[in-house]
C-alpha positions in Angstrom: 118.2 78.6 85.0 114.9 77.4 83.8 115.0 77.7 80.0 112.2 77.0 77.5 113.6 76.1 74.0 110.8 77.1 71.6 110.9 75.4 68.2 108.6 74.1 65.5 105.6 76.3 65.0 103.6 76.7 61.9 106.2 77.5 59.3 107.6 75.8 56.2 110.8 75.6 58.2 109.3 73.9 61.2 111.3 70.7 60.8 114.5 72.7 60.6 113.5 74.5 63.7 112.7 71.3 65.6 116.2 70.0 64.7 117.8 73.2 65.9 115.8 73.2 69.1 116.7 69.6 69.9 120.4 70.3 69.6 120.1 73.6 71.5 118.2 71.9 74.3 120.8 69.2 74.6 123.6 71.7 74.8 121.9 73.7 77.5 121.2 70.6 79.5 124.9 69.9 79.4 125.4 73.3 81.0 123.3 72.3 83.9 120.1 74.2 83.1 116.6 72.9 83.5 115.3 72.8 79.9 111.9 72.3 78.4 111.8 71.7 74.6 108.4 72.7 73.2 106.9 72.8 69.7 105.2 76.2 69.6 102.2 74.9 67.6 101.5 71.6 69.4 102.6 72.5 72.9 101.8 70.0 75.6 100.2 67.6 73.0 103.7 66.2 72.3 104.0 65.0 75.9 100.8 63.1 76.8 99.9 63.3 80.5 102.5 66.0 81.2 101.8 69.7 81.7 103.6 72.9 82.8 106.7 72.4 85.0 106.6 68.6 84.3 108.0 69.3 80.8 111.4 70.3 82.2 113.9 67.5 81.9 111.7 65.3 79.7 113.8 63.2 77.3 114.3 64.9 73.9 112.3 63.4 71.0 114.7 61.5 68.7 112.4 62.1 65.7 113.1 65.9 65.9 116.9 65.5 65.5 117.0 65.2 61.7 115.4 67.2 58.9 113.3 65.7 56.2 114.3 66.2 52.6 111.1 68.1 51.8 109.5 71.0 53.7 106.2 70.0 55.5 102.7 70.5 54.1 101.3 73.0 56.6 97.7 72.1 55.9 98.5 68.5 57.0 100.3 69.8 60.1 97.2 71.8 61.0 95.0 68.7 60.7 97.1 66.9 63.3 96.6 69.3 66.2 93.9 68.0 68.5 93.6 71.1 70.6 90.5 73.2 69.7 92.1 76.5 70.6 92.9 79.2 68.1 96.2 80.7 67.1 99.8 79.6 66.6 100.6 79.1 70.3 99.6 75.5 71.3 98.2 74.4 74.6 100.3 75.4 77.6 103.0 77.2 75.6 102.5 80.7 76.8 102.0 79.6 80.4 105.3 77.6 80.3 107.2 80.5 78.7 105.9 83.0 81.3 107.4 80.8 84.0 110.8 80.5 82.4 113.9 82.6 83.2 114.4 83.0 79.4 113.0 81.5 76.2 115.6 80.4 73.7 114.0 81.1 70.3 114.9 78.2 68.0 112.2 79.2 65.5 112.8 79.7 61.8 110.9 81.4 59.1 107.6 83.3 59.2 106.6 81.7 62.5 109.1 83.2 64.9 111.6 85.0 62.8 109.3 87.7 61.5 108.9 89.6 64.8 105.4 88.5 65.7 106.5 86.1 68.5 109.0 88.7 69.8 106.3 91.4 69.9 103.9 89.1 71.8 106.6 88.2 74.3 107.5 91.9 74.8 103.9 92.6 75.6 103.7 89.7 78.0 107.0 90.4 79.7 108.6 87.1 78.5 112.4 87.3 78.1 113.8 85.7 74.9 117.0 85.4 72.9 118.0 87.3 69.8 116.8 90.4 68.1 113.7 92.4 68.9 110.4 92.5 67.1 111.1 95.5 64.8 114.5 94.4 63.5 113.2 90.8 63.1 110.3 92.0 61.0 112.3 94.2 58.8 115.0 91.6 58.2 112.5 89.0 57.3 111.3 91.1 54.4 113.9 90.7 51.6 112.7 93.7 49.7 112.8 96.1 52.7 116.2 94.7 53.8 117.7 95.4 50.4 116.1 98.9 50.3 117.7 99.8 53.6 121.2 98.4 52.9 121.5 99.1 49.2 123.5 102.3 49.7 126.0 100.7 52.1 126.8 97.4 50.5 126.6 95.8 47.0 123.4 93.9 46.4 122.0 92.5 43.2 119.4 94.6 41.3 115.9 93.5 42.2 112.2 94.2 41.9 109.5 93.4 44.4 106.2 92.1 43.0 102.9 91.4 44.6 101.1 89.6 41.8 98.3 87.2 40.8 97.9 84.6 38.1 96.8 87.4 35.7 100.2 89.1 36.0 102.4 86.0 35.2 102.6 86.6 31.5 103.4 90.3 31.8 106.1 89.6 34.4 107.6 86.8 32.3 107.9 89.2 29.4 109.2 92.2 31.4 111.8 90.6 33.7 115.4 90.0 32.6 116.8 86.5 32.7 118.7 84.9 34.2 117.3 85.8 37.5 116.4 84.4 40.9 112.8 84.3 42.1 112.4 84.3 45.9 109.4 84.6 48.3 109.8 87.9 50.0 109.5 86.5 53.5 110.7 82.9 53.6 114.0 81.2 54.5 116.0 78.0 54.1 115.8 78.6 50.3 112.1 77.4 50.3 110.5 78.5 47.1 113.7 79.9 45.7 114.3 79.2 42.0 117.2 80.2 39.7 115.9 80.6 36.2 117.8 80.9 33.0 115.0 81.2 30.4 111.5 82.7 30.2 109.7 79.4 30.4 111.4 78.6 33.6 110.6 82.1 34.8 106.9 81.5 34.1 107.0 78.3 36.0 108.7 79.9 39.0 106.2 82.7 39.1 103.3 80.2 39.0 104.9 78.2 41.8 105.4 81.5 43.7 101.6 81.9 43.9 101.6 79.0 46.3 103.8 81.1 48.6 101.3 84.0 48.4 102.4 85.8 45.3 104.8 88.1 47.1 108.3 87.8 45.6 111.6 89.4 44.9 112.9 88.9 41.4 116.6 89.4 41.7 119.5 89.7 39.2 121.4 86.4 39.1 125.0 86.7 40.1 127.3 83.8 39.4 130.1 83.1 41.9 131.1 81.5 45.1 128.5 81.2 47.9 129.6 82.5 51.2 128.0 83.3 54.6 129.2 85.2 57.6 127.9 84.9 61.1 127.8 87.9 63.3 128.0 87.7 67.1 127.5 90.9 69.1 128.1 92.9 66.0 131.4 91.3 65.1 131.9 88.9 62.2 132.9 85.3 62.7 135.1 83.4 60.2 133.2 83.2 56.9 132.1 79.8 55.4 132.2 78.9 51.7 129.4 76.6 50.6 130.0 74.2 47.7 126.9 72.2 46.9 127.6 68.9 45.2 124.5 69.4 42.9 122.7 72.6 42.0 122.7 75.5 44.5 122.4 75.7 48.3 118.7 74.8 48.4 116.6 73.3 51.2 117.8 69.7 50.6 121.5 70.7 50.3 121.3 72.7 53.5 120.0 70.0 55.7 121.0 66.6 54.3 124.4 65.5 55.6 127.0 65.4 52.9 125.0 67.3 50.3 127.4 70.2 50.3 131.0 70.8 51.1 131.4 73.6 53.7 134.8 75.2 54.2 135.4 77.2 57.3 137.2 79.5 57.4 136.6 80.1 53.7 139.6 80.2 51.5 139.8 84.0 51.1 142.7 86.4 51.3 143.0 88.6 54.4 141.7 91.5 52.3 138.7 89.6 51.1 137.9 88.3 54.6 138.1 91.9 55.9 135.8 93.1 53.1 133.0 90.5 53.6 133.2 90.8 57.4 132.8 94.6 57.3 129.8 94.2 54.8 128.1 91.7 57.1 128.6 93.9 60.2 127.3 96.9 58.3 124.1 95.1 57.4 123.7 93.9 61.0 124.1 97.5 62.2 121.7 99.1 59.6 119.0 96.5 60.4 119.2 97.2 64.1 120.0 93.5 64.9 121.1 92.3 68.3 123.0 89.3 69.7 123.6 87.2 66.6 122.7 86.7 62.9 124.1 85.3 59.6 124.4 87.2 56.3 124.7 85.5 52.9 126.8 86.7 50.0 128.0 85.8 46.5 131.6 86.5 45.5 131.8 87.1 41.7 134.8 86.7 39.4 135.6 90.5 39.7 136.0 90.3 43.5 132.7 91.9 44.4 130.8 90.6 47.4 127.1 90.7 46.7 124.8 90.7 49.8 121.7 88.5 49.4 119.9 88.4 52.7 120.4 88.2 56.5 119.0 85.6 58.9 118.1 86.8 62.4 117.7 83.3 64.0 120.3 81.2 62.1 119.9 77.4 61.9 121.6 75.4 64.7 121.0 71.9 63.3 123.8 69.4 63.0 124.6 70.7 59.4 124.1 74.4 60.1 126.7 77.0 59.4 126.6 79.3 62.4 127.9 76.7 64.8 130.8 75.9 62.4 131.8 79.5 62.3 131.6 79.8 66.1 133.8 76.7 66.4 136.4 78.2 64.0 136.5 81.2 66.4 137.1 78.8 69.3 133.5 78.8 70.7 132.0 75.3 71.1 128.4 74.6 70.4 127.2 74.6 74.1 129.3 77.6 74.9 127.8 79.4 71.9 124.3 78.7 73.2 125.2 79.9 76.6 126.7 83.0 75.2 123.6 83.8 73.2 121.6 83.6 76.4 124.0 85.8 78.4 124.2 88.5 75.7 120.4 88.4 75.2 119.8 89.0 78.9 122.3 91.8 78.9 120.9 93.5 75.8 117.3 93.4 77.1 118.4 94.1 80.7 116.7 90.9 81.8 117.3 89.9 85.5 
């Protein structure tokens, strides 16, 4: 098969996506496929002198394998692109995708996980992996997700706020602490702050303005951090995440050795069943397809608190979904192949 692995893009998670894409492309090559790895935003610019079909089989960029400690400055990313065209699709990207048998979406965050790329591909007749545009868009919105699943699973109390600098003092006085401040539509814990006092809350809200001033302010739940991958609607073995410092933030997610990850998580059979059913329920309610990963906190009373669901889970060397698949007896390359096979079946692609 001719497969385009689409990564990068214009998202705070672009570096994570490039790392995922590189590993996915390598795995698919090992399966005998013709593979072109492309940064959605820069397109053919990354391969001087090469265009279109010539991108298949090009050596994978070594610089994309690892993830920097800090998320990129997107304004600086914009300045680097030489192409004068408009939009988030770089030169040659759509043309290459149109000619592929399938596009493996290795995108993360607002660019690619929020349904816009999926909608564009649907309109253009481009086959792709993972969930459709509507489920992706809904699941990217943390407030909407919690509204839809709150009656079916336990989720911490929250409030959604669209605010400006003029609202910071009011929100600081109104909101209960401790709490967690999260951008409503971001991933990889970018912009997430756990606050324990009002001054820290004020700072978090001010910082949130840089993310657009759209946030979820959520009750802080202390406990064990767990995540559950879902493949074709069925839960994989859960992972427990134990950061060495702080919580499972951007740096702890992607720097090797920054967190201990135990898979399968040390849970009782009853606890494993409970968290698995909760993850599957969220997947079902949100209308997701193929695969995803749901995050939870297990408190001291034995309650699993659902936090959010990821529709295009990370596939980097430190990511959790591949570890869960491996615990279920599915190797990395086989998992990538399975995602393609199921996606083609779900969307009736031939």
